[in-house]
C-alpha positions as CSV (number, residue, x, y, z in Angstrom):
1,M,-22.2,0.9,8.7
2,N,-19.7,2.6,6.5
3,E,-20.7,2.8,2.8
4,R,-17.3,1.4,1.6
5,I,-17.7,-1.6,3.9
6,K,-21.2,-2.2,2.4
7,E,-19.6,-2.0,-1.1
8,L,-16.9,-4.6,-0.1
9,I,-19.6,-6.9,1.4
10,E,-21.4,-6.7,-2.0
11,Q,-18.2,-7.5,-3.8
12,A,-17.7,-10.6,-1.6
13,T,-21.2,-11.8,-2.2
14,T,-22.3,-13.9,-5.1
15,E,-25.7,-15.1,-6.3
16,D,-26.4,-18.5,-7.9
17,F,-29.0,-19.4,-10.5
18,D,-31.7,-19.8,-7.7
19,S,-31.0,-16.3,-6.4
20,F,-29.4,-17.8,-3.3
21,R,-26.7,-15.4,-2.1
22,Y,-23.3,-16.6,-0.8
23,F,-21.0,-14.5,1.3
24,D,-17.3,-15.3,0.8
25,K,-15.5,-14.4,4.1
26,Q,-12.0,-15.0,2.7
27,K,-12.7,-12.7,-0.3
28,F,-14.1,-10.1,2.1
29,A,-11.0,-10.3,4.3
30,E,-8.7,-9.9,1.2
31,L,-10.7,-6.9,0.0
32,I,-10.3,-5.3,3.4
33,A,-6.5,-5.9,3.4
34,K,-6.2,-4.5,-0.1
35,E,-8.2,-1.5,0.8
36,C,-5.8,-0.8,3.8
37,I,-2.8,-1.1,1.5
38,G,-4.5,1.2,-1.0
39,I,-5.0,3.8,1.7
40,I,-1.3,3.6,2.8
41,N,-0.2,3.9,-0.8
42,K,-2.4,6.9,-1.5
43,N,-1.0,8.8,1.5
44,M,2.6,8.0,0.7
45,P,4.7,11.2,0.3
46,T,6.2,11.7,-3.1
47,C,9.9,11.6,-3.5
48,N,12.3,14.0,-5.1
49,C,16.1,14.7,-4.7
50,K,15.6,17.3,-2.0
51,E,13.5,15.2,0.2
52,E,13.9,15.6,3.9
53,Y,15.0,12.7,6.1
54,D,11.6,12.7,7.9
55,N,9.8,12.0,4.6
56,L,12.2,9.1,3.8
57,Y,11.6,7.7,7.3
58,R,7.8,7.9,7.0
59,R,7.9,6.4,3.5
60,A,10.0,3.5,4.6
61,G,7.6,2.9,7.5
62,R,4.7,2.8,5.1
63,F,6.4,0.3,2.8
64,D,7.2,-1.8,5.8
65,A,3.5,-1.7,6.8
66,I,2.4,-2.7,3.3
67,E,4.8,-5.6,3.3
68,E,3.7,-6.8,6.7
69,I,0.0,-6.7,5.8
70,E,0.7,-8.6,2.6
71,K,2.8,-11.2,4.4
72,Y,0.3,-11.6,7.2
73,F,-2.6,-12.2,4.8
74,G,-0.5,-14.2,2.4
75,M,-1.0,-11.8,-0.5
């Protein structure tokens, strides 16, 4: 299993006073969605005034993807 997935599982798991561990499926799903959005944002091309049309097109597509993920997961 991917190390990042293991970290997200740990973040979605809580422990009570009896050392009983609870896994929050909804929190895990939200963490996965946020991770995906972070990857898209990290790989977004930077803008400047001499930017080519292709970069604008790819950037707009990534913003659309982020918006759709957020809307789909109600974020």
